[in-house]
N, C-alpha and C positions, 0 to 999 in steps of 0.2 A: 249822236251818230253824226257822219262827218257832212261838211256843207261845201260847196263850191260859190262863190260869188259871183253874178253872172253881171255884167258891163253889157248893157243893150243899148236899142231904140225901143221903146212903148210902140214905134209905128211901125215896125217890123215887123207882124203880127205873125208873119210864116215861118219864118224866122223862129221867134220864141216859140209856136205851136211843135216845130220841128226837133226843137232842145227837149221842150216840157217831156218830148215821147220818149226821146234816149232817154231821158232821167227817169219815167216811170218805169217800175218796178225793180229801181235801185234801192239798195241803202244810202243812198248817198242824196242829200236834201241840196236843192237848186233854190239859192237866192235871189227872184225876181225882184227886188227893192221895190215898184213901182205898186207891184199889188200885197207890200209889208204895213203893218201897222207901225208909225212910227213915231214921238214926239218932236218937234221942230225943236234944236234944228238939223234936218236932216244930213248934213256933212256928218255931224259925229255918231249918227245911227249907220251911218254907211262906214264910215272908219270904222268902228266896232264889227259891222256885219263881213269885210272884209278882213281882218285882223282875226276874228274868228274861223274864217276861213283854211279849209287848206288849198286851198288854188285858187286863180280867178278865171273865167273864160271871158272873153269880149269878141262877140256876138257884130260882125262887121257889116252894116245895110246900108243900101239906099239913102234909109234917111238917118243914119248917123250923120251921112254925109252934108244932108241938105240941111239939118238943123242944127246951128249954133250953139243952143243950149246946150243939146247932147254930146255935141262936141267936145265944149269945155266940163260938163260930168264925167267923162270918160277920160279926158285927160288926167283929170283931179283923182277919178279911182285907179287909174293902171299907176299914176308915183306914189298913190296910197300902201297899194298891191307889194309894188320894188320897196319901199323903205321897209315892210314887216317881211320881207323877204318871199315874198309867196311868187312861184311858178305861174305864169300869163300865158295861157293859149290864145294865139289869135285867130278866130276861124274866119273864116272870109268863103264866101259860097258866088264858084265859075257864074253862076247865074245872075247875081245880081252884086261885081263890084263895089268894091266902096272906096274912092282916094284922099282916104285919113292915114296921116302920117301916125304911126304909134312905136313913139321912143323906147318901149320896154318893150320887148318879145322872147318869151322864152320858146316856146315853138309856135310855127306858124303852119297855119292846116287848111289849104284852099281845097274845098270839095264842090261838091254835086248833091244835091238832095236824093240818092238814091239810096237802099236797102244795102247796098255793099258799103257806103258812108254811115250807115245810119247806127250798122254793128261796129263800125271801126270807133265812130265815136265813145258809143257806150261802152265799148273795153275800157278807154281813156277816163271815162269816169266811173266805172267798178272796180278801176285801180285803187283810185283813195278811198275804196269801203275800209272801213278802220274795225267795223263792227267782230269778223273772224279774227283779226290781228288782239282786239280787247279781251276776247275770250279765249283766245290762248294765253295769255298773257297773264291773267287768273289760272288758268289750267296746270300751265308752265312752274309758276309757283307753289300750286302745293306738289306738283312731281320734283321740284328739285328740292324743295323741304324734305319730302318723306327720303330722297335718295341722300339728303345727308342725316339724316335720323341717326344713326349707328355711330358716324364721329362724333356725334353733339354727347354721346353717353361716355364719349373722353371730357374730362373735365380741358383739359390743356385744347381739346378742338370745339369747345363750346360752340362759337358762332359758325361751326362749319351748316349747319341746317341752315342758317340765314343767307349766308355763299349760296347753296346748292339750290335756294329758292330763287333767289338773284340772275344766276347763269341759265337754271333752268328756264327761265319767265324769260329770258331774253334769247334765248334762244329758238323756246315755242313760236315766241312774237316774230321773231326772223323769218324761221319755215315758212309759217300762213301770211308774210305780209303779201298784200296783192300789188305793192310797188314791185314786188320784183317781176312781175308781168306787164309793165305798160309801157304799150307803144313810145317808145322814144324817137323815133324820125332821124333822120340823118343831119349832122352838125355840118350848118354851109356857112359862108361868112362874103356879105355883102362885095359884087368884085369893083362898086362904084366907091372913089376914093373919097372925098367927101361922106361916106357912110362908114364903110367896112365892118358892119355889126352881124356879129356872129348870133346866129339861133338854130333851131333844128324846124329842120323842113320835112310835111309829113304827105305821103304820095310823091308821086315821081313827074311832076309837071315840067312839062317840056320849054313851057314861059308861064312867065309869072310876073307881080310889080313886086320889089321887094315892103316887105309892109314898113320897115322902120324910115325909108328917106321915097317910096313908092315909084321909084325908077324901074323901067323896064327890065329880068333878065332872063335868058333863057339857058336849061339845062341841058349838059353833053352826057345823058344817064350812062353812054358807053364809056366814056372817058371816067367819068367819078367813079360807077363802081370796078373798072379794072382793076385786080391784084397789083399792088404795088412787083413785085418780082419780074410781071411782064416788062418786057422792054416798049 
């Protein structure tokens, strides 16, 4: 089962509850570290959980900003995720903004706790569900091997069955890969010269704070989405 590491403040209970609901009935495991059982040192356990995860979700909330201890841990966790080349999704509630800069951001999702946001975030979670792809990999390998069997009868092409299994498995896995339907947002670059960080913004907010430098930004979507061929 695929898992996503959740970096957050335990004190932001309503945010945690919202995301627990998002992960419910999905086939992706949410790793909320404070409720996991682990042996000291905690840093080593957390590092393993991050590297074993397919992505990292950072849930920004008011208590992330208030608690210095939490800010240090979150900074450490995002650093590990960046080094492990994991996608870092930063979720920030418009209802409870957080003025904590995050140096490494792949996707930035400002949201309001509504049913629409719930379903959108669940679609992101489901895009990391690898259960169907693993089953397809096995099924595709069997089909590919069968397709190469006749060639295998020829001594000069005895490896065709093995090659057919590999090709069949890869094709079937690609065909069922949930990441093909993953919401990707719109790539933007922060306009401030002291930041200039590029990440993918989800939704169409007219104003928000850059998650990296925390300076205010505005978006003119009519201009951003105008086709390049228009004058």
